[in-house]
N, C-alpha and C positions, 0 to 999 in steps of 0.2 A: 403621304398623300393618299395612299390606298386606304389607310385607316379613316381618313376624313370622308372619303367616298362611301365606304361601308357604313359609317355612322349615319350619313345622310340617307342611304338606302333603307337602313333599319327604321329611321324616323319616319320616312315616307310610308313604309309598310305599316307601321303602327297607326298612322293617321287614317289609313284605309279600313282599319278594323272597327267593328261596332264597339261602343264604349260603355263602361260601367263607371259612374261617378260616385266616389266615396266621400261623404261630407262628415268630418269628425273633428271637433275643435282641439281635442287632446292629442298632442303630437305622438306620444308613445303609443297610445291606443291605435291611432290612425296608421302608424308605421307597421305595427304588428298585423293588423287586419289587411293592410295593403300587401304585405309579403305573402300572407296565406292565399289571398285571392289571386295574386299573380301566378302562384304555383298551381292552383286548382282550376282556375278558369282561363285556360290557355287561349281560347278563341276570342278573348275580349281584351281591349286596351283599358287598363284600370287607371282612372284619373283621380288623384286624391287632392282634396282641398279642405281648408279649415272651416269655412262658413259659406253660405250661399252668396255672399258678396263676391266670392272668387269664381262664380260660375262662368265668367267670361273666358276662363282658361279652356272651357269645353266648347267654345263657340264654333259652330259649323260642323260639329261631330254628330255621328249617328248614335245618339244616346239611347240605349235599350233599358237601362235600369239605374236608378239613383238610390243609394243606401245612405239614409240620413240618420246620424247619431243624435239622439235627443237627451242622453244621459238620464238624469233623475226627473226631468220635466214631464208634466202630464201632456197628453195629446191636445188637450184644450188650452194649453198655455198660449198666450197671444203670439209669442215669438215662434212657436212651432206652427201655429196656424198661418202666420205670415210666410214662413219658409215653404210650407206646402202650397200655398197660393202662388208663390214665386216659381216653384218647380213646375206648376201647371203651365204658366206663361212661357217659361224658358225652355223646358224640356217636354214639349207637347208630344204625346204618344208614348213617353217612357213610363215604365212601371216604377212605383216607389215602394221601398222597404224601409221600415223603421228599426233602428238598433237602440234598445232601451234598457236601462237598469231596472225598470219595473217589470214585474211578471204577473200582476194581478189581472183578473178577468175584465174588470172595468176598462183598464188601459187598452187591452187587446181589442175589446169590442169598439171602443172609441176610434181606434185606428182603422178597423174594418169599415165602420160606418162612414169614414171620410174617404173611402176608396183606396186606402193603402192596401197593397197586394201581398205584403210580407211583414210580419211582426216577429222580431227576434230579440227576446230577452237575453241579457248578458250571461245568464246562467246556463244557456244551452251549450252542449258540446260542439266543438268546431265542425266535426263531420256532419252534424245535423244542420248547422247553419249553411254550410256549403251546399248540401242537398236541397235545402229549402230555397236558396237563391237560384239554383238551377231550375227548380220547379217554377218560380216566379218568371224567370227568363223564358221558360217554355209556354207561358201564358196562363199559369195556374196561380193559386193563392196558397200561402203558407202561414199558419199560426199554430202555436202549441195547443194540444188538446186540453180543455179545461176540466181535467179529471185527476184523481189521486193516482199516484204510481202504484205499480204492482208490488206485492209483498217481496221484500228483498231487493227492490230496485228503486231508483229515484229518477227525477227528471220529468219535465212537462210533456215529453214525447211518449211516455209510457201510458198504458191504458189498463183498465180493469173491467171485469164483466159488468153489464148494466144491471144495477140493483135499484129498486124503488127508493125515492127520497124518504128521509126519516119522517115518520108521522103518517105516511100513506098506508091505507089498509091493504093488506096482502092476504089472499086466500091461500089455502094449503097447496093447491096445484101450482099457483104462480111462484110461491116460495120454493117448492120442490124443483120447478123448472129452472129458476135462477141459480139455485145451488148446484144443480146438475151441470149447467153451463160452466160454472166456475171450476167444477171437477173435471169435466171432459176435455177442456182445452188446456194445453200446456201454456206456460207464461209467454213463450215466443209466439204461439198461435194467437194468443190474445192480443199481442202487439200487432201482428199482421192484420187481424180482424179490425182493430182500431183504424189502421191505415186504409183498409178496404172501405170502411164506412165513410172516409173522406173522398172516396172515388179515385184514389191514386192508382196509377198503373204499376205493374210489377217492377219496372225499372226504377221508378222513384222510391218505391217501398224498399227495394234492395239498398239504394243509396242511403236512405234515412236510417235503416236498421243495421247498416254495415254488413249486409249479407250478399251472397251472389244471387243473380236473378233466378238461377235454377233452384236454389234453396227456397226462395220465395214461392216459386211455382209449386214446389213440393208441399209447403205449408198450406197453400191455398187448396191444393188437392185434398189434403187431409181434413181441412176445415169443411169443405163441401161434402166429403164422405160422412163426417160425423154429424153434419146437419141434415143429411139426405137431401141436399140442395142441388138443383140443376145448374145454377150459375152463381156468380159472386154476390149478386144482389139478394137472392134468396138466402144465402148464407148469412149476410149481414142482418136481414130481417129476422131470421131464426134467432140469432144471437141477442138481438134487442127485444125479442119477445113479441114482435108485431105479426108474426106469421103463424097461422094455425097448422095443425097436422094435415089439413087438406090443401095446403099450399096457397092460402089466400091471406091477403093483408087485412087484418082485423081493424086497422085504423083508417082504411080508405075505401070502404065498400067493396072489397074484393079486388081492387086494382093493384097491380104490382108496380114496383118502382123501376124506372128505366136504368140501364147500365150507364154509369157516368165515369168518365176517365179523369177529367180535370175539373175542379170547381172554379169557374171563372166568375170573378166579381167585376163590377163596373170600375173603370179607371177614374182618376181624379178629374173633377171639373173645377172651374175657377172658385177660389176661396176654399179649396180643399174639400168640397162636397162631392159625393158620388153623382155620376151622370144619371 
């Protein structure tokens, strides 16, 4: 009898938690993701369903995030468009993340243009996906960086120094500055710089790169010292080559960029379009 009462109490407690809905048609894939999310996102009740037809299972719940698996489909596929539109109607106010087998830039951009707040290719490491989902739950946007990995590393979350596109004219000073950037920053500092450029706070950077928050602070301090920058924004501008030695942004008539903590994009509106 006590066991029945305890089970009922646990069920009632889970119903009071905010929910994350995982939609994935492949049972094995869904089960693996479910086990990981339940272990990592302890403050959420994870509801797993095969298709959007089963959304009634989450009726009346406080849904904070929907993770929709689209497999090999494009974001413009009619079935994906219909699912996104249904999520707008049924899970109003919830953020949407896509789990995709594709990792090309066009697919990521198509997702962002439809107001999706998280895009996660299946090639990403588990810890990066978990950190990205936490970022989306906190009100931010996650997508892999559209750049080539660092030498000796791989993965879309890696970054490399900003170099001019092939075919663009480069004078000697610009080429020397770019090469100096590549030499001065360690590979880990380049990774941290890439995350700073996204406007991510130290806590999220630490989670994404599997570092302690104190280690991230140390890297940020070293980066600012090497750039002779007064803040994180100036360091990013120095790295991307937009800041002169006089501390002015050469691409915006001397105006400096504001400090940004989280990149917030519009949520989905009906038919999967951004508001």
